[in-house]
N, C-alpha and C positions, 0 to 999 in steps of 0.2 A: 508321280510322287504324291502321296496323300498328305493331309495336314499334319499328322503325327511325324511323318518323315521330314517334312519341311521344317518343323520345329526342331527336330534333332539336327538337321543340317545347319540351321541358324545357330544352334548351340555350338556345334563344331566350328563354325566360322568365327564365332566370338573367341573361342579358345585359340584358333589359328591366328587371329588378330593379336591376341596377347603374346603369342609366341613370336610374331613379327616384331613387336615392341622389344622383347627380350633380345632378339637377334640384332635389332638396331643398337641397343645398349652394348652388346658384345662387340659389334663393329666399331663403335665409338671408342671403347676401351682398348681394343686391339690396335686401332689406328694411333691412338695416343701413345701406347707402349712402343709401337714400331718407330714412331717419330723420335721418341726419347732415345731408343737404342741407336738410331741413325745419328742423332746429335752427339751421343757419347762417342761413337766411332769417329765422327768428323773432328771432334775435339782431340781425340788420341792421334789422329792422322796429322792434324795441324801442329801438334807438338813433336812430330817425328816418331810417334810410337805406333804407327799404323801396322807395323809388321810384327808386333808383339803377340804373345799368346792371348793376352787379355783382349786386345783389339780384335783378334780373330774370333774369340768367343762372343764378343759384342756383335760383330758382323754376322756370325752364325745365328745369334738370337734374333737379329733384325730380319734375316731371311725366313726363319721359322715363324716369327710373328706375322710377317707379310703373307706367307703361305696360309697360315691359319685364318687370317683376315679374308683372304680370297675364298677359302672354303665356307666361311660364314656367309659371305656375299652370295655364293652359289646356293646355299641353303635358303637364304632369304628370297632369292629369285624363284626358286622351286616352290617355296611355300606360297608366294604371291600367285603363282600359276595355279596351284592347287585350290586356293581360295576362289579364284575366278571360275575354275571348272565347277566347283561346288555351288557357286552362286547361279551358274547356268542351269544346273540340275534342279536346284531348289525353287526355281521360278514356277 
């Protein structure tokens, strides 16, 4: 890899690092939202309303948010691996 290509690789790694930060923010927000939905469902369940349509919708939202969080986590892990691979090439 010549100097021009290394500079381009370094530029790409900076962009990827920024994307990692965005994914971190997404994970944090999704985790917070998931916990809120879980708390809402627990409150409904404690009041004996765990079998209502609203409680089921809250529980479904919790599962969907949890799945989304897992997908973001996987994207984060993949992007970290891509950065490491690019670092190896750019040396």
